[in-house]
N, C-alpha and C positions, 0 to 999 in steps of 0.2 A: 541557377543555384550557385552561390559563392561558397567556397571552402576556405576557411581561415585557420591556418595552423600556426598560431602565434599566441604570445602571452596575452591573457585577458584580464590580468590583474594589475593594479598600480604597482610600481616597482617597490614601494615601501611596505606593501602589505605582505603578510605571511601567505605564501602560495599553497593551495591544495596540491596534492601529489598528481591528481588527474582531474580534468574537467572536460565534459562534452555538453554541447548545447545544439539542439536541432530545432529550428523554427519552421513553421509549416502553415499552409492554408488548406482549403478544401481540396485543392488540386494536387498538392505534393509539398516537398520540402522547398523552403525559400532561402535558407542559409544553414550552414553547418560550421561549428567552431569546435576545435579540439586543442588540447594542450596537456602535456605531461605524460606520465607513465602508467600503464595498466599494472605493471609488475616491476618494482624497483630492482629486485635481485636479478631478474632476467633482462633488465634494461629494455623492456618491451613497451613501445609507445602505445598509448590508448587510441582506439578508433571508435567511430560512431556505431560500429557493428559488434562491439565487444559486450558480452552479457555482464550485468552487474546486479547485485542485490539492491533493489530500489526501495527497500524498507516499506513504509506504509502506503505507498502507491499501490501495493499489493491488494489492499482492502478494496479500492475502487474496482480493480479488475475482478476480484471475487464477486463483487456486487453485480457486475455485468453477467456473470454466469448464473447467479441467482435469478436475475430478471429473465434470462433466456428460459430457465426452467419454469418461471411463472408464465411466460408466454405460451409454453407448451402444455400448461395445465398440470404440471408435475408438482409445483410448489404454490403455496398461498402465503403471501406476506403477512397476513393477519391471523393465521392459524396458530394454535398452541403448538410449539415445536416439540413438546413432550409426546405428541401423537406420533411423531416419526422416530424420535430417539427411543432407545430401549431402556431409558431411565427417565425419571421425572425431574424436570428442571423448574425450580421455584426459588424465589427470594425467601430465605428462611424467616424473615420478619413479615412477609406479605405472601403467605402460601396460597392465597385464593386468587392471585393475579396471574393469569397466563402470560407467558413470555413468547414473543413472536419474532419472526425474522425482521420485521420492520423495526422493532425495538433493538434487536441485536446489531443490525447494520448501522443504526443511527445512534448507538451508544446511550440508550435510554432504558437499559434493563435494571440498573442497580449493580451490575457487575463492575468490579474494580480490579486493578492489577496489584492486589495485595498478596497474591501467591504466585508461584512460578508458572509461567505459561509456555515456556520452551521445554517440551516434554520428551523423554526418550521413547524410542520405538515401541517398547513393551508397556508403556504407561496406559492408563485409562483416564478419560477426562471427567467422568462422573464423580470420583472421589475428590478431585481437585475442586469442583464446584460445590461439594458438600461442606467445604471448609468455610466457616463464617467470615474469615478474612478475605474471601473472594467477593464479598458483597458490601455495598454501602449500608451502613447501619441505620440510616435515617430515611432515605428517600425511596418511595415505592416505584416499581417499574412504570415507565411512561411519564414520570413527573419531573425528571431531572436529567440534564446532559452531563456526562462525565466520560471522557474518552478513555477507553480501556481495551488493550490488545486482546484480552481474554475473550471478548465477545466473538472474535472471528473463528477460533477453533470450534466453537459451538456451531457456527454457520457451516463450517466445513463438515462437521459430523452430520448435520441435517442433509447437506448435499449428498454425502456418501450413502446415507440411508435411503434417500429418495431415488438415487440412480443405480445403486449397487456397485458403483465404481469407486476406485481410489480417487481422492480429491484431485490429485495432480493430473490424473487421466481424464477426469471430467473437464478440467480446465483446458486441457489440450483439445478435446473433442469440441467443446462448446465455444471457445474463444480463439485459441492460438491457430488451430488448423483452418478455421474459416477465414481468418485474417492473413494467413500465410506468414505467420510470425514464428521464429525460433525462440522459444521461451519455455520456462518450467518453474514450478514451485519446488524449492530445494532442487536437487539435481537429478532425481530419478528419471524424469521424462525428457531430459536433454541428452543428445548424443554426446559421446566422448569428444568429438571434434568441436562441439560448442563449449563443453566444460573446460577444455584446455585453454580457451581464450578468456577465461574469467578475469574480471577486473578485481585485483586484490584490494581489500579495504584496509585503511590505516588510521591510526590515531597516534599523534606524536611521533610519526615516522615508523611505528611498529605495526606489523600486520595484525588485524583484528578478525578478519573473515575472508574465506575463499583463497587462502594462500596454498594453492595445490601443487606448486613447484612444477608447473607445466604438464600436469597429469589430471585426469578426472579424479574426483575425490574418492577415497577408499570406501566411504559410506555416504550415500547421498542425503541421508537424514541424520537426526541425532541417534547414535547407536543405542541399543538396549542397555539396561543397567549392568549386564554382564559383559559389555563390550562388543557383543555380536551385532551383525547387521543383516538379518534375515527378513526381507520385506514380505515373505510369504506369511508372516505372522499377522499381517494386516487383517483387520475385521472391520466391516463397514460401520462407521459411526462410533467406534470405540475410542479412537484417539484422533480427533480432528486437528490436533496440533502437529501431527507428524510431518505435514508438508508446509507448515508455517504460512497459513493463509493470511496472517496479519502482517507479514513482512518478508516472506521468503521468496518472492518472485525474482527470478533472474531473467533479465531482458535487456536488450540494447536500447540506447537512446532512440535509435531509428524505429525499433519495435514500439516503444512508447509513443512515438510520433504517429505511427500507424493507428494505434488506438485513439489518439487525439483526433486524427482526421475522421475516423468513424463518428466521433462525438460531434465534430463540426458538421458532418453530413447527416446528423440527427438519426443515427442508427443504421445508415446505409454504408455499404462498402462497394468496391469494384466487383465483388463476387456475389452481391445480393444484399438483402437486408439482414442485419444481425439482431437488431432490436425493433420490435413493433413501435409504431408511434406512441401507443399508450405506455409501453415500457420505458421508452426514451423520456417521455414527459415525467414519469414517476422518478426516474433516475436524476433528473435535472430540476427537481422541486425541493427546496429546503423543507425539512421537517422540524427543525429547531432553530430559533434565532435568539441570541442573547438579549435579554431585556433588563439586565442589571441584577437579577435575583434568581434566575432559573437554571443555573448550571455553572460548570467550571470552564473558563475560557482557555485553559491550557497550562502545561508545564513542560519544561525542556526534557526530552527523552534521554539526553546524555548526562545532564547534571542533576536532574530532578528539581532544578530551581523553577520557581513560578515564572511563567512566560505569559503574563496576562494580556488578553486581547488577541492571542494567536488564532483561536477558533471562536468565531462568533456566529457563523451560520453553517449548518450541517444537514445533510440528507442521508440517502442510502449509501454510506461510505463515500460521500462526495462533500468536499469543502467548497464554500462559496466565499469569494474574496470581496474586500472593500465594503464591509458592512457599515452603513452610515449610522452607527450607534456610539454614544459616548463610551470611551474605554476600549473600543475595538482598534487593534493595530494590525489588521489582517490584509495589508495591501503592500506586498513586496515590489509591485510595479510602480507604485507611487502616483498613479494617475486617476484613482477613484473609480475605475471601470470594474463592473461586475465580471468576474471570471469564475469558472468552476474547474475542479480537478482534485488533486491531492498533493500534499507534501510528504517527504520521507526523511527520517532522521534516525540513524542507527549505526553503531560501530564506526563512528567518525565520518560517515557519509551524509550528505544532504542532497535531496533530489526533489524534483517537481514536475508535474504534468498539469498545464493550465491552458484552458481554451476560452476564447471570447466568442460566444455564439453569435452576437450581433455583428461583429466585424469579420467573423470567419477566419480568425487567426489563432495560432497557438504556439506553445513552446514546450519542449521536453528537455530536461537537463539533469546532470548530476555532477557532484564533485566529491573526491575522497580526501580524507584528512583535513577536514574543514575546522578552522579555529573557531572556538565558541566565543564569539564576540557580540556584544550588545550593539544594536543599531538605534540611533535616535529617531529613525523614520518609521520603523515597523517592528513587529515582534519576530521577524525573520532575521537571519544573520546577514551581514553585509555581502558575503559571498552569494547567498541566495538572491538578494536584491540585484546584484550585478548581473547574475546569470539570467534572472527573469527579464531584466531590461535590455540585455544584450550589449552591455558596456564592458 
């Protein structure tokens, strides 16, 4: 394994504050590259073991837990989730269409991000989804793809009702502990020793997330509306947004690479099998492919600008790259090879976890304070293209 602690950007480009890239195959890491600072104020260099909020890669890891519960017979991807929730979930214009976990994870429910989905500790999810602005006004569930973060808090609520556990603890039991990874959704399940190594996220040189000043955060989740932080107020399924299943995963690049190796090994790990062959096949099969008329291929999470062709194939919280369809620009690697995984984009960070199942190779990366630049080659930023390709 080679370790490169050198600038990875061209001299003329605006450099992110921190970058980490871990390449791997089925056996282990093949290269690690790091550059920059985890914390500007502390002048702390970033390392491949530092936890960072990896944004929407969180969705893929949430899906792994759902499939573990499907393997155990605890959940059914095609059951009406209202059967587990203590409230009825329906599209207001299509009340006779049941909504399922398969729809939620593949962003085909009709739910849209028209309302706030980062909720305080004492909030309830049901009233949020009772708002008509939370729903696509035209398309029935199952007929249209539109990426929406709000789907994932519903998934987390279902997981909590099925297991009786807080979502973050279910993730710890079902994914992180079996893989031997130090990780958590928001910070409640991470030890203080892990939290103090958080990578601060920046935009325009200013902190946007996880600026803890060398300490664990005072409140590991969004505080209650009165400013308090009493996690004993948690009730299963009431507020699946509490632990940010859509984007709140804190994990190192090495931790992401461990998940990637499990995918390359088709659900197996050094400690045993994490996903059954059936569950792995379900996870790695597209459920939606852009045909020119059947969904929204993406918008930039930072600017809201249309980012056409960014998402062209999607499964259970899994993105499939290099779709050979007119209008698709979903290949940051530039080689036309099919890969699967997920990208992340929030608070100035860009991240990616991508595996090539045929070649048995993969890469995990992130960069903080990434300039929002258009690329002529794909719908990804030039920084993401460079980190994907290892240049």
